[in-house]
All heavy atoms as TSV, in Angstrom:
chain	resi	resn	atom	element	x	y	z
A	1	MET	N	N	87.833	3.133	169.749
A	1	MET	CA	C	87.299	4.491	169.596
A	1	MET	C	C	87.547	4.891	168.163
A	1	MET	O	O	88.587	4.679	167.597
A	1	MET	CB	C	87.966	5.418	170.584
A	1	MET	CG	C	87.340	6.832	170.529
A	1	MET	SD	S	87.875	7.921	171.816
A	1	MET	CE	C	89.526	8.088	171.474
A	2	ASP	N	N	86.578	5.595	167.567
A	2	ASP	CA	C	86.695	6.090	166.212
A	2	ASP	C	C	86.219	7.555	166.130
A	2	ASP	O	O	85.691	8.028	167.175
A	2	ASP	CB	C	85.797	5.225	165.249
A	2	ASP	CG	C	86.353	5.303	163.818
A	2	ASP	OD1	O	87.047	6.267	163.562
A	2	ASP	OD2	O	85.938	4.430	163.093
A	3	LEU	N	N	86.526	8.207	165.073
A	3	LEU	CA	C	86.202	9.641	165.000
A	3	LEU	C	C	84.659	9.810	165.047
A	3	LEU	O	O	84.210	10.867	165.628
A	3	LEU	CB	C	86.699	10.184	163.632
A	3	LEU	CG	C	88.229	10.232	163.513
A	3	LEU	CD1	C	88.591	10.774	162.158
A	3	LEU	CD2	C	88.806	11.103	164.614
A	4	TRP	N	N	83.787	8.940	164.619
A	4	TRP	CA	C	82.403	9.146	164.604
A	4	TRP	C	C	81.847	9.053	166.058
A	4	TRP	O	O	80.753	9.578	166.335
A	4	TRP	CB	C	81.682	8.042	163.776
A	4	TRP	CG	C	81.808	6.653	164.362
A	4	TRP	CD1	C	82.679	5.735	163.974
A	4	TRP	CD2	C	80.944	6.093	165.302
A	4	TRP	NE1	N	82.502	4.538	164.731
A	4	TRP	CE2	C	81.457	4.801	165.538
A	4	TRP	CE3	C	79.757	6.477	165.957
A	4	TRP	CZ2	C	80.837	3.875	166.400
A	4	TRP	CZ3	C	79.199	5.604	166.915
A	4	TRP	CH2	C	79.750	4.307	167.106
A	5	SER	N	N	82.551	8.487	167.008
A	5	SER	CA	C	81.986	8.305	168.376
A	5	SER	C	C	82.209	9.573	169.174
A	5	SER	O	O	81.768	9.659	170.364
A	5	SER	CB	C	82.862	7.197	169.131
A	5	SER	OG	O	84.179	7.528	169.360
A	6	GLY	N	N	82.840	10.663	168.645
A	6	GLY	CA	C	82.944	11.895	169.437
A	6	GLY	C	C	83.921	11.772	170.602
A	6	GLY	O	O	83.758	12.550	171.632
A	7	GLY	N	N	84.723	10.719	170.635
A	7	GLY	CA	C	85.695	10.557	171.680
A	7	GLY	C	C	85.094	9.742	172.915
A	7	GLY	O	O	85.754	9.537	173.914
A	8	ILE	N	N	83.891	9.224	172.737
A	8	ILE	CA	C	83.280	8.403	173.857
A	8	ILE	C	C	83.748	6.983	173.754
A	8	ILE	O	O	83.695	6.378	172.721
A	8	ILE	CB	C	81.702	8.423	173.626
A	8	ILE	CG1	C	81.207	9.853	173.775
A	8	ILE	CG2	C	81.014	7.527	174.689
A	8	ILE	CD1	C	79.735	10.031	173.461
A	9	ARG	N	N	84.299	6.489	174.862
A	9	ARG	CA	C	84.893	5.119	174.870
A	9	ARG	C	C	83.838	4.098	175.255
A	9	ARG	O	O	83.981	2.886	174.876
A	9	ARG	CB	C	86.037	5.120	175.843
A	9	ARG	CG	C	87.198	5.987	175.368
A	9	ARG	CD	C	88.394	5.750	176.338
A	9	ARG	NE	N	89.436	6.672	175.932
A	9	ARG	CZ	C	90.391	6.440	175.025
A	9	ARG	NH1	N	90.387	5.323	174.368
A	9	ARG	NH2	N	91.286	7.337	174.766
A	10	GLU	N	N	82.771	4.467	175.901
A	10	GLU	CA	C	81.784	3.450	176.331
A	10	GLU	C	C	80.934	3.052	175.170
A	10	GLU	O	O	80.615	3.849	174.308
A	10	GLU	CB	C	80.914	4.008	177.487
A	10	GLU	CG	C	81.679	4.215	178.772
A	10	GLU	CD	C	82.383	5.550	178.749
A	10	GLU	OE1	O	82.071	6.538	178.082
A	10	GLU	OE2	O	83.434	5.637	179.426
A	11	THR	N	N	80.400	1.790	175.210
A	11	THR	CA	C	79.432	1.335	174.150
A	11	THR	C	C	78.055	1.721	174.633
A	11	THR	O	O	77.694	1.579	175.773
A	11	THR	CB	C	79.508	-0.155	174.002
A	11	THR	OG1	O	80.894	-0.549	173.670
A	11	THR	CG2	C	78.693	-0.627	172.887
A	12	GLU	N	N	77.294	2.231	173.744
A	12	GLU	CA	C	75.889	2.667	174.025
A	12	GLU	C	C	74.962	1.544	173.561
A	12	GLU	O	O	75.026	1.047	172.481
A	12	GLU	CB	C	75.636	4.018	173.202
A	12	GLU	CG	C	74.682	4.999	173.849
A	12	GLU	CD	C	73.264	4.392	173.773
A	12	GLU	OE1	O	72.783	3.926	172.802
A	12	GLU	OE2	O	72.579	4.443	174.830
A	13	PHE	N	N	74.116	1.150	174.510
A	13	PHE	CA	C	73.245	-0.079	174.290
A	13	PHE	C	C	71.783	0.322	174.227
A	13	PHE	O	O	70.967	-0.626	174.198
A	13	PHE	CB	C	73.469	-1.042	175.406
A	13	PHE	CG	C	74.820	-1.784	175.345
A	13	PHE	CD1	C	75.792	-1.305	176.172
A	13	PHE	CD2	C	75.002	-2.796	174.419
A	13	PHE	CE1	C	77.055	-1.988	176.041
A	13	PHE	CE2	C	76.336	-3.375	174.300
A	13	PHE	CZ	C	77.294	-3.007	175.171
A	14	SER	N	N	71.309	1.529	174.262
A	14	SER	CA	C	69.964	1.824	174.443
A	14	SER	C	C	69.035	1.330	173.260
A	14	SER	O	O	68.032	0.834	173.369
A	14	SER	CB	C	69.651	3.380	174.598
A	14	SER	OG	O	70.020	4.064	173.473
A	15	ILE	N	N	69.651	1.432	172.033
A	15	ILE	CA	C	68.843	0.980	170.870
A	15	ILE	C	C	68.760	-0.548	170.847
A	15	ILE	O	O	67.746	-1.209	170.688
A	15	ILE	CB	C	69.400	1.489	169.566
A	15	ILE	CG1	C	69.283	3.053	169.512
A	15	ILE	CG2	C	68.834	0.829	168.320
A	15	ILE	CD1	C	70.014	3.654	168.326
A	16	LEU	N	N	69.858	-1.238	171.129
A	16	LEU	CA	C	69.850	-2.658	171.276
A	16	LEU	C	C	68.913	-3.175	172.379
A	16	LEU	O	O	68.065	-4.018	172.050
A	16	LEU	CB	C	71.269	-3.193	171.577
A	16	LEU	CG	C	71.411	-4.743	171.916
A	16	LEU	CD1	C	70.946	-5.499	170.696
A	16	LEU	CD2	C	72.781	-4.995	172.302
A	17	ASN	N	N	68.951	-2.518	173.531
A	17	ASN	CA	C	68.033	-2.855	174.550
A	17	ASN	C	C	66.592	-2.674	174.153
A	17	ASN	O	O	65.695	-3.501	174.460
A	17	ASN	CB	C	68.359	-2.086	175.852
A	17	ASN	CG	C	69.683	-2.609	176.461
A	17	ASN	OD1	O	70.123	-3.691	176.222
A	17	ASN	ND2	N	70.291	-1.744	177.150
A	18	ALA	N	N	66.311	-1.576	173.476
A	18	ALA	CA	C	64.927	-1.346	173.015
A	18	ALA	C	C	64.457	-2.396	172.040
A	18	ALA	O	O	63.366	-2.821	172.137
A	18	ALA	CB	C	64.883	0.045	172.364
A	19	PHE	N	N	65.375	-2.738	171.060
A	19	PHE	CA	C	65.009	-3.750	170.108
A	19	PHE	C	C	64.687	-5.078	170.829
A	19	PHE	O	O	63.719	-5.761	170.640
A	19	PHE	CB	C	66.161	-3.996	169.106
A	19	PHE	CG	C	66.141	-2.983	167.977
A	19	PHE	CD1	C	65.285	-1.961	167.841
A	19	PHE	CD2	C	67.138	-3.164	166.985
A	19	PHE	CE1	C	65.431	-1.061	166.865
A	19	PHE	CE2	C	67.220	-2.309	165.946
A	19	PHE	CZ	C	66.341	-1.226	165.859
A	20	LEU	N	N	65.557	-5.437	171.780
A	20	LEU	CA	C	65.357	-6.732	172.515
A	20	LEU	C	C	64.116	-6.707	173.281
A	20	LEU	O	O	63.353	-7.709	173.307
A	20	LEU	CB	C	66.604	-7.007	173.391
A	20	LEU	CG	C	67.871	-7.280	172.763
A	20	LEU	CD1	C	69.044	-7.409	173.737
A	20	LEU	CD2	C	67.801	-8.489	171.857
A	21	ASP	N	N	63.810	-5.662	173.952
A	21	ASP	CA	C	62.537	-5.465	174.681
A	21	ASP	C	C	61.350	-5.590	173.805
A	21	ASP	O	O	60.256	-6.279	174.134
A	21	ASP	CB	C	62.468	-4.100	175.347
A	21	ASP	CG	C	61.330	-3.949	176.327
A	21	ASP	OD1	O	61.151	-4.832	177.253
A	21	ASP	OD2	O	60.556	-3.018	176.142
A	22	LEU	N	N	61.293	-4.919	172.616
A	22	LEU	CA	C	60.236	-5.029	171.687
A	22	LEU	C	C	60.008	-6.415	171.142
A	22	LEU	O	O	58.903	-6.894	171.035
A	22	LEU	CB	C	60.386	-4.055	170.562
A	22	LEU	CG	C	60.371	-2.522	170.940
A	22	LEU	CD1	C	60.836	-1.649	169.768
A	22	LEU	CD2	C	58.888	-2.192	171.327
A	23	ILE	N	N	61.119	-7.057	170.814
A	23	ILE	CA	C	61.088	-8.416	170.336
A	23	ILE	C	C	60.530	-9.442	171.370
A	23	ILE	O	O	59.577	-10.141	171.134
A	23	ILE	CB	C	62.453	-8.916	169.873
A	23	ILE	CG1	C	62.956	-8.194	168.674
A	23	ILE	CG2	C	62.491	-10.412	169.607
A	23	ILE	CD1	C	64.373	-8.291	168.296
A	24	ASN	N	N	61.046	-9.329	172.581
A	24	ASN	CA	C	60.676	-10.234	173.690
A	24	ASN	C	C	59.156	-9.955	174.115
A	24	ASN	O	O	58.542	-10.926	174.577
A	24	ASN	CB	C	61.630	-10.056	174.890
A	24	ASN	CG	C	62.919	-10.580	174.570
A	24	ASN	OD1	O	63.075	-11.568	173.750
A	24	ASN	ND2	N	63.945	-10.022	175.104
A	25	ASN	N	N	58.621	-8.777	173.989
A	25	ASN	CA	C	57.317	-8.473	174.397
A	25	ASN	C	C	56.297	-8.383	173.293
A	25	ASN	O	O	55.098	-8.021	173.560
A	25	ASN	CB	C	57.336	-7.208	175.234
A	25	ASN	CG	C	58.051	-7.367	176.535
A	25	ASN	OD1	O	57.759	-8.244	177.370
A	25	ASN	ND2	N	59.125	-6.629	176.749
A	26	ALA	N	N	56.640	-8.665	172.111
A	26	ALA	CA	C	55.691	-8.612	170.937
A	26	ALA	C	C	54.553	-9.675	171.114
A	26	ALA	O	O	54.818	-10.750	171.557
A	26	ALA	CB	C	56.464	-8.919	169.646
A	27	GLU	N	N	53.409	-9.253	170.791
A	27	GLU	CA	C	52.287	-10.106	170.915
A	27	GLU	C	C	51.792	-10.661	169.635
A	27	GLU	O	O	51.289	-11.713	169.524
A	27	GLU	CB	C	51.113	-9.419	171.645
A	27	GLU	CG	C	51.465	-9.078	173.109
A	27	GLU	CD	C	50.322	-8.423	173.785
A	27	GLU	OE1	O	49.193	-8.470	173.328
A	27	GLU	OE2	O	50.546	-7.807	174.865
A	28	HIS	N	N	51.945	-9.878	168.507
A	28	HIS	CA	C	51.475	-10.218	167.255
A	28	HIS	C	C	52.423	-10.013	166.134
A	28	HIS	O	O	52.668	-10.972	165.255
A	28	HIS	CB	C	50.170	-9.515	166.853
A	28	HIS	CG	C	49.118	-9.664	167.857
A	28	HIS	ND1	N	48.341	-10.882	167.977
A	28	HIS	CD2	C	48.634	-8.886	168.828
A	28	HIS	CE1	C	47.478	-10.755	168.958
A	28	HIS	NE2	N	47.620	-9.555	169.470
A	29	PHE	N	N	53.019	-8.914	166.013
A	29	PHE	CA	C	53.912	-8.632	164.825
A	29	PHE	C	C	55.235	-7.960	165.366
A	29	PHE	O	O	55.255	-7.323	166.420
A	29	PHE	CB	C	53.300	-7.600	163.870
A	29	PHE	CG	C	52.084	-8.165	163.332
A	29	PHE	CD1	C	50.738	-7.781	163.798
A	29	PHE	CD2	C	52.125	-9.127	162.215
A	29	PHE	CE1	C	49.674	-8.362	163.234
A	29	PHE	CE2	C	50.955	-9.634	161.663
A	29	PHE	CZ	C	49.650	-9.250	162.198
A	30	ILE	N	N	56.262	-8.177	164.631
A	30	ILE	CA	C	57.562	-7.423	164.911
A	30	ILE	C	C	57.956	-6.670	163.588
A	30	ILE	O	O	58.007	-7.311	162.584
A	30	ILE	CB	C	58.615	-8.401	165.316
A	30	ILE	CG1	C	58.277	-9.104	166.673
A	30	ILE	CG2	C	59.980	-7.659	165.491
A	30	ILE	CD1	C	59.191	-10.220	166.993
A	31	TYR	N	N	58.164	-5.473	163.743
A	31	TYR	CA	C	58.646	-4.642	162.592
A	31	TYR	C	C	59.850	-3.823	163.101
A	31	TYR	O	O	59.751	-3.026	163.982
A	31	TYR	CB	C	57.610	-3.668	162.038
A	31	TYR	CG	C	58.119	-2.747	161.017
A	31	TYR	CD1	C	58.177	-3.154	159.708
A	31	TYR	CD2	C	58.581	-1.435	161.325
A	31	TYR	CE1	C	58.659	-2.345	158.724
A	31	TYR	CE2	C	59.115	-0.692	160.333
A	31	TYR	CZ	C	59.057	-1.085	158.988
A	31	TYR	OH	O	59.623	-0.263	158.035
A	32	ILE	N	N	61.014	-4.071	162.500
A	32	ILE	CA	C	62.232	-3.421	162.842
A	32	ILE	C	C	62.823	-2.799	161.546
A	32	ILE	O	O	62.992	-3.482	160.592
A	32	ILE	CB	C	63.268	-4.296	163.485
A	32	ILE	CG1	C	62.711	-4.862	164.802
A	32	ILE	CG2	C	64.552	-3.588	163.750
A	32	ILE	CD1	C	63.568	-5.962	165.360
A	33	GLU	N	N	63.104	-1.521	161.663
A	33	GLU	CA	C	63.724	-0.882	160.484
A	33	GLU	C	C	65.020	-0.230	160.982
A	33	GLU	O	O	64.920	0.646	161.903
A	33	GLU	CB	C	62.875	0.082	159.817
A	33	GLU	CG	C	63.411	0.787	158.657
A	33	GLU	CD	C	62.414	1.620	157.871
A	33	GLU	OE1	O	61.212	1.323	157.959
A	33	GLU	OE2	O	62.826	2.633	157.292
A	34	ASN	N	N	66.186	-0.511	160.447
A	34	ASN	CA	C	67.434	0.135	160.862
A	34	ASN	C	C	68.327	-0.151	159.668
A	34	ASN	O	O	68.623	-1.219	159.308
A	34	ASN	CB	C	67.863	-0.509	162.144
A	34	ASN	CG	C	69.151	0.268	162.533
A	34	ASN	OD1	O	69.977	0.674	161.867
A	34	ASN	ND2	N	69.301	0.273	163.898
A	35	GLN	N	N	68.896	0.947	159.088
A	35	GLN	CA	C	69.740	0.717	157.925
A	35	GLN	C	C	71.093	0.131	158.339
A	35	GLN	O	O	71.829	-0.331	157.434
A	35	GLN	CB	C	70.060	2.156	157.334
A	35	GLN	CG	C	70.920	3.059	158.219
A	35	GLN	CD	C	70.993	4.425	157.575
A	35	GLN	OE1	O	69.971	5.126	157.564
A	35	GLN	NE2	N	72.195	4.861	157.150
A	36	PHE	N	N	71.427	-0.018	159.602
A	36	PHE	CA	C	72.674	-0.634	160.070
A	36	PHE	C	C	72.426	-1.962	160.713
A	36	PHE	O	O	73.287	-2.445	161.362
A	36	PHE	CB	C	73.390	0.250	161.012
A	36	PHE	CG	C	73.706	1.603	160.428
A	36	PHE	CD1	C	73.027	2.732	160.912
A	36	PHE	CD2	C	74.633	1.808	159.480
A	36	PHE	CE1	C	73.341	3.985	160.424
A	36	PHE	CE2	C	74.865	2.934	158.946
A	36	PHE	CZ	C	74.213	4.132	159.401
A	37	PHE	N	N	71.241	-2.575	160.484
A	37	PHE	CA	C	70.937	-3.832	161.128
A	37	PHE	C	C	71.762	-4.980	160.664
A	37	PHE	O	O	71.641	-5.370	159.437
A	37	PHE	CB	C	69.437	-4.195	160.911
A	37	PHE	CG	C	68.896	-5.358	161.612
A	37	PHE	CD1	C	68.619	-5.239	162.918
A	37	PHE	CD2	C	68.685	-6.510	160.970
A	37	PHE	CE1	C	68.150	-6.358	163.664
A	37	PHE	CE2	C	68.196	-7.662	161.580
A	37	PHE	CZ	C	67.916	-7.579	162.936
A	38	VAL	N	N	72.559	-5.453	161.442
A	38	VAL	CA	C	73.415	-6.646	161.153
A	38	VAL	C	C	73.379	-7.549	162.370
A	38	VAL	O	O	73.585	-7.137	163.456
A	38	VAL	CB	C	74.987	-6.299	160.873
A	38	VAL	CG1	C	75.741	-7.547	160.731
A	38	VAL	CG2	C	74.996	-5.217	159.726
A	39	THR	N	N	73.125	-8.853	162.130
A	39	THR	CA	C	72.957	-9.802	163.175
A	39	THR	C	C	73.301	-11.255	162.695
A	39	THR	O	O	73.430	-11.487	161.534
A	39	THR	CB	C	71.614	-9.754	163.998
A	39	THR	OG1	O	71.700	-10.373	165.168
A	39	THR	CG2	C	70.524	-10.357	163.155
A	40	THR	N	N	73.380	-12.146	163.630
A	40	THR	CA	C	73.555	-13.522	163.361
A	40	THR	C	C	72.990	-14.362	164.530
A	40	THR	O	O	72.830	-13.831	165.560
A	40	THR	CB	C	75.035	-13.871	163.072
A	40	THR	OG1	O	75.200	-15.231	162.823
A	40	THR	CG2	C	75.883	-13.527	164.387
A	41	THR	N	N	72.741	-15.570	164.166
A	41	THR	CA	C	72.392	-16.549	165.407
A	41	THR	C	C	73.552	-17.460	165.641
A	41	THR	O	O	73.441	-18.264	166.464
A	41	THR	CB	C	71.133	-17.387	164.988
A	41	THR	OG1	O	71.485	-18.124	163.756
A	41	THR	CG2	C	69.910	-16.532	164.791
A	42	ASN	N	N	74.652	-17.240	164.991
A	42	ASN	CA	C	75.880	-18.036	165.119
A	42	ASN	C	C	76.531	-17.573	166.542
A	42	ASN	O	O	76.716	-16.463	166.765
A	42	ASN	CB	C	76.910	-17.743	164.042
A	42	ASN	CG	C	78.070	-18.745	163.985
A	42	ASN	OD1	O	78.389	-19.303	165.036
A	42	ASN	ND2	N	78.658	-18.902	162.879
A	43	SER	N	N	76.801	-18.607	167.315
A	43	SER	CA	C	77.327	-18.302	168.648
A	43	SER	C	C	78.881	-18.588	168.737
A	43	SER	O	O	79.391	-18.587	169.841
A	43	SER	CB	C	76.589	-19.090	169.770
A	43	SER	OG	O	76.834	-20.518	169.382
A	44	GLU	N	N	79.462	-18.766	167.603
A	44	GLU	CA	C	80.920	-18.991	167.572
A	44	GLU	C	C	81.710	-17.770	168.142
A	44	GLU	O	O	81.368	-16.675	167.877
A	44	GLU	CB	C	81.526	-19.386	166.231
A	44	GLU	CG	C	80.981	-20.698	165.648
A	44	GLU	CD	C	81.488	-21.046	164.407
A	44	GLU	OE1	O	82.597	-20.542	164.028
A	44	GLU	OE2	O	80.878	-21.829	163.706
A	45	GLU	N	N	82.766	-18.004	168.931
A	45	GLU	CA	C	83.534	-16.902	169.614
A	45	GLU	C	C	84.228	-16.036	168.563
A	45	GLU	O	O	84.355	-14.850	168.812
A	45	GLU	CB	C	84.663	-17.582	170.465
A	45	GLU	CG	C	84.047	-18.308	171.662
A	45	GLU	CD	C	83.400	-17.354	172.736
A	45	GLU	OE1	O	83.980	-16.226	172.804
A	45	GLU	OE2	O	82.469	-17.821	173.309
A	46	ASP	N	N	84.610	-16.548	167.371
A	46	ASP	CA	C	85.467	-15.736	166.462
A	46	ASP	C	C	84.602	-14.873	165.488
A	46	ASP	O	O	85.127	-14.221	164.660
A	46	ASP	CB	C	86.393	-16.630	165.674
A	46	ASP	CG	C	85.647	-17.671	164.873
A	46	ASP	OD1	O	84.527	-18.004	165.152
A	46	ASP	OD2	O	86.224	-18.194	163.871
A	47	ILE	N	N	83.332	-14.944	165.643
A	47	ILE	CA	C	82.451	-14.220	164.731
A	47	ILE	C	C	82.477	-12.711	164.979
A	47	ILE	O	O	82.561	-12.310	166.243
A	47	ILE	CB	C	81.019	-14.753	164.792
A	47	ILE	CG1	C	80.241	-14.192	163.510
A	47	ILE	CG2	C	80.208	-14.359	166.053
A	47	ILE	CD1	C	79.864	-15.361	162.682
A	48	GLN	N	N	82.457	-11.876	164.055
A	48	GLN	CA	C	82.625	-10.423	164.281
A	48	GLN	C	C	81.338	-9.714	164.780
A	48	GLN	O	O	81.403	-8.699	165.410
A	48	GLN	CB	C	83.084	-9.787	162.978
A	48	GLN	CG	C	84.535	-10.198	162.569
A	48	GLN	CD	C	85.513	-9.765	163.662
A	48	GLN	OE1	O	85.463	-8.645	164.062
A	48	GLN	NE2	N	86.446	-10.707	163.916
A	49	VAL	N	N	80.199	-10.163	164.449
A	49	VAL	CA	C	78.882	-9.598	164.802
A	49	VAL	C	C	78.668	-9.914	166.335
A	49	VAL	O	O	78.593	-11.048	166.672
A	49	VAL	CB	C	77.704	-10.057	163.944
A	49	VAL	CG1	C	76.497	-9.465	164.453
A	49	VAL	CG2	C	78.026	-9.802	162.471
A	50	LYS	N	N	78.533	-8.899	167.099
A	50	LYS	CA	C	78.395	-9.077	168.556
A	50	LYS	C	C	77.140	-8.472	169.119
A	50	LYS	O	O	77.142	-7.406	169.777
A	50	LYS	CB	C	79.583	-8.430	169.272
A	50	LYS	CG	C	80.947	-9.015	168.884
A	50	LYS	CD	C	81.141	-10.391	169.353
A	50	LYS	CE	C	82.548	-10.866	168.990
A	50	LYS	NZ	N	82.724	-12.278	169.235
A	51	ASN	N	N	75.951	-9.001	168.683
A	51	ASN	CA	C	74.692	-8.454	169.319
A	51	ASN	C	C	73.768	-9.721	169.374
A	51	ASN	O	O	74.046	-10.757	168.882
A	51	ASN	CB	C	74.086	-7.303	168.586
A	51	ASN	CG	C	73.449	-7.684	167.265
A	51	ASN	OD1	O	72.596	-8.613	167.191
A	51	ASN	ND2	N	73.758	-7.000	166.200
A	52	SER	N	N	72.744	-9.532	170.179
A	52	SER	CA	C	71.838	-10.664	170.452
A	52	SER	C	C	70.473	-10.539	169.865
A	52	SER	O	O	69.579	-11.283	170.165
A	52	SER	CB	C	71.648	-10.736	172.058
A	52	SER	OG	O	71.370	-9.442	172.530
A	53	ILE	N	N	70.318	-9.715	168.835
A	53	ILE	CA	C	69.074	-9.469	168.140
A	53	ILE	C	C	68.631	-10.789	167.421
A	53	ILE	O	O	67.503	-11.165	167.409
A	53	ILE	CB	C	69.094	-8.258	167.218
A	53	ILE	CG1	C	69.195	-6.998	168.038
A	53	ILE	CG2	C	67.845	-8.232	166.365
A	53	ILE	CD1	C	69.304	-5.724	167.354
A	54	GLY	N	N	69.621	-11.370	166.673
A	54	GLY	CA	C	69.312	-12.551	165.907
A	54	GLY	C	C	68.757	-13.689	166.833
A	54	GLY	O	O	67.826	-14.373	166.536
A	55	LYS	N	N	69.426	-13.874	167.979
A	55	LYS	CA	C	69.045	-14.942	168.848
A	55	LYS	C	C	67.672	-14.585	169.490
A	55	LYS	O	O	66.781	-15.489	169.662
A	55	LYS	CB	C	70.057	-15.064	170.029
A	55	LYS	CG	C	69.760	-16.146	170.983
A	55	LYS	CD	C	69.936	-17.492	170.321
A	55	LYS	CE	C	69.835	-18.597	171.314
A	55	LYS	NZ	N	69.777	-19.908	170.742
A	56	ALA	N	N	67.438	-13.297	169.781
A	56	ALA	CA	C	66.089	-12.878	170.325
A	56	ALA	C	C	64.998	-13.145	169.301
A	56	ALA	O	O	63.901	-13.644	169.659
A	56	ALA	CB	C	66.081	-11.460	170.749
A	57	LEU	N	N	65.225	-12.836	168.073
A	57	LEU	CA	C	64.279	-13.022	167.053
A	57	LEU	C	C	63.962	-14.567	166.869
A	57	LEU	O	O	62.862	-14.964	166.796
A	57	LEU	CB	C	64.719	-12.444	165.673
A	57	LEU	CG	C	64.599	-10.999	165.513
A	57	LEU	CD1	C	65.340	-10.560	164.291
A	57	LEU	CD2	C	63.137	-10.563	165.451
A	58	THR	N	N	65.040	-15.373	166.890
A	58	THR	CA	C	64.850	-16.763	166.802
A	58	THR	C	C	64.053	-17.355	167.935
A	58	THR	O	O	63.052	-18.168	167.693
A	58	THR	CB	C	66.216	-17.554	166.718
A	58	THR	OG1	O	66.946	-17.004	165.638
A	58	THR	CG2	C	66.125	-19.010	166.663
A	59	ASN	N	N	64.361	-16.964	169.168
A	59	ASN	CA	C	63.624	-17.429	170.341
A	59	ASN	C	C	62.138	-17.004	170.259
A	59	ASN	O	O	61.304	-17.808	170.597
A	59	ASN	CB	C	64.275	-16.929	171.610
A	59	ASN	CG	C	65.643	-17.544	171.850
A	59	ASN	OD1	O	65.883	-18.597	171.314
A	59	ASN	ND2	N	66.396	-16.890	172.667
A	60	ARG	N	N	61.896	-15.829	169.753
A	60	ARG	CA	C	60.468	-15.300	169.742
A	60	ARG	C	C	59.681	-15.983	168.703
A	60	ARG	O	O	58.507	-16.333	168.885
A	60	ARG	CB	C	60.543	-13.743	169.470
A	60	ARG	CG	C	59.078	-13.134	169.588
A	60	ARG	CD	C	58.506	-13.400	171.046
A	60	ARG	NE	N	57.228	-12.994	171.131
A	60	ARG	CZ	C	56.158	-13.760	170.900
A	60	ARG	NH1	N	56.275	-14.982	170.557
A	60	ARG	NH2	N	54.882	-13.296	171.039
A	61	ILE	N	N	60.319	-16.304	167.533
A	61	ILE	CA	C	59.664	-17.091	166.468
A	61	ILE	C	C	59.322	-18.454	166.979
A	61	ILE	O	O	58.230	-19.002	166.771
A	61	ILE	CB	C	60.590	-17.095	165.203
A	61	ILE	CG1	C	60.592	-15.652	164.625
A	61	ILE	CG2	C	59.998	-18.106	164.154
A	61	ILE	CD1	C	61.616	-15.481	163.501
A	62	LEU	N	N	60.277	-19.122	167.673
A	62	LEU	CA	C	60.052	-20.420	168.215
A	62	LEU	C	C	58.952	-20.400	169.293
A	62	LEU	O	O	58.073	-21.370	169.236
A	62	LEU	CB	C	61.359	-21.028	168.754
A	62	LEU	CG	C	62.442	-21.372	167.742
A	62	LEU	CD1	C	63.731	-21.692	168.449
A	62	LEU	CD2	C	61.900	-22.520	166.899
A	63	LYS	N	N	58.877	-19.415	170.026
A	63	LYS	CA	C	57.840	-19.298	171.068
A	63	LYS	C	C	56.415	-19.143	170.347
A	63	LYS	O	O	55.485	-19.754	170.759
A	63	LYS	CB	C	58.070	-18.069	171.939
A	63	LYS	CG	C	57.002	-17.796	172.996
A	63	LYS	CD	C	57.343	-16.633	173.817
A	63	LYS	CE	C	56.215	-16.264	174.785
A	63	LYS	NZ	N	56.415	-15.086	175.573
A	64	ALA	N	N	56.384	-18.283	169.317
A	64	ALA	CA	C	55.122	-18.110	168.576
A	64	ALA	C	C	54.732	-19.484	167.837
A	64	ALA	O	O	53.495	-19.750	167.881
A	64	ALA	CB	C	55.245	-17.030	167.570
A	65	PHE	N	N	55.639	-20.163	167.380
A	65	PHE	CA	C	55.403	-21.392	166.675
A	65	PHE	C	C	54.781	-22.423	167.636
A	65	PHE	O	O	53.883	-23.167	167.239
A	65	PHE	CB	C	56.650	-21.944	166.026
A	65	PHE	CG	C	56.443	-23.148	165.350
A	65	PHE	CD1	C	55.847	-23.311	164.080
A	65	PHE	CD2	C	56.961	-24.438	165.905
A	65	PHE	CE1	C	55.652	-24.485	163.426
A	65	PHE	CE2	C	56.800	-25.651	165.253
A	65	PHE	CZ	C	56.129	-25.660	164.044
A	66	LYS	N	N	55.305	-22.502	168.822
A	66	LYS	CA	C	54.805	-23.479	169.840
A	66	LYS	C	C	53.480	-23.091	170.352
A	66	LYS	O	O	52.669	-23.881	170.612
A	66	LYS	CB	C	55.855	-23.558	170.969
A	66	LYS	CG	C	57.155	-24.290	170.621
A	66	LYS	CD	C	58.152	-24.280	171.770
A	66	LYS	CE	C	59.481	-24.761	171.318
A	66	LYS	NZ	N	60.498	-24.656	172.253
């Protein structure tokens, strides 16, 4: 918990879930703008970035390629 969270201990996932839904259901183009966008496709346990956007983008690109 940090001061910016307003004392809320739960992690909020609505933006992450919206991004994943948009990526997975994209038909032609994907445009994402977020000044805090940080991701990776590295699946190592010790990595600090803990979101699945990079993996979703990779999977969607591979699907479009095929």
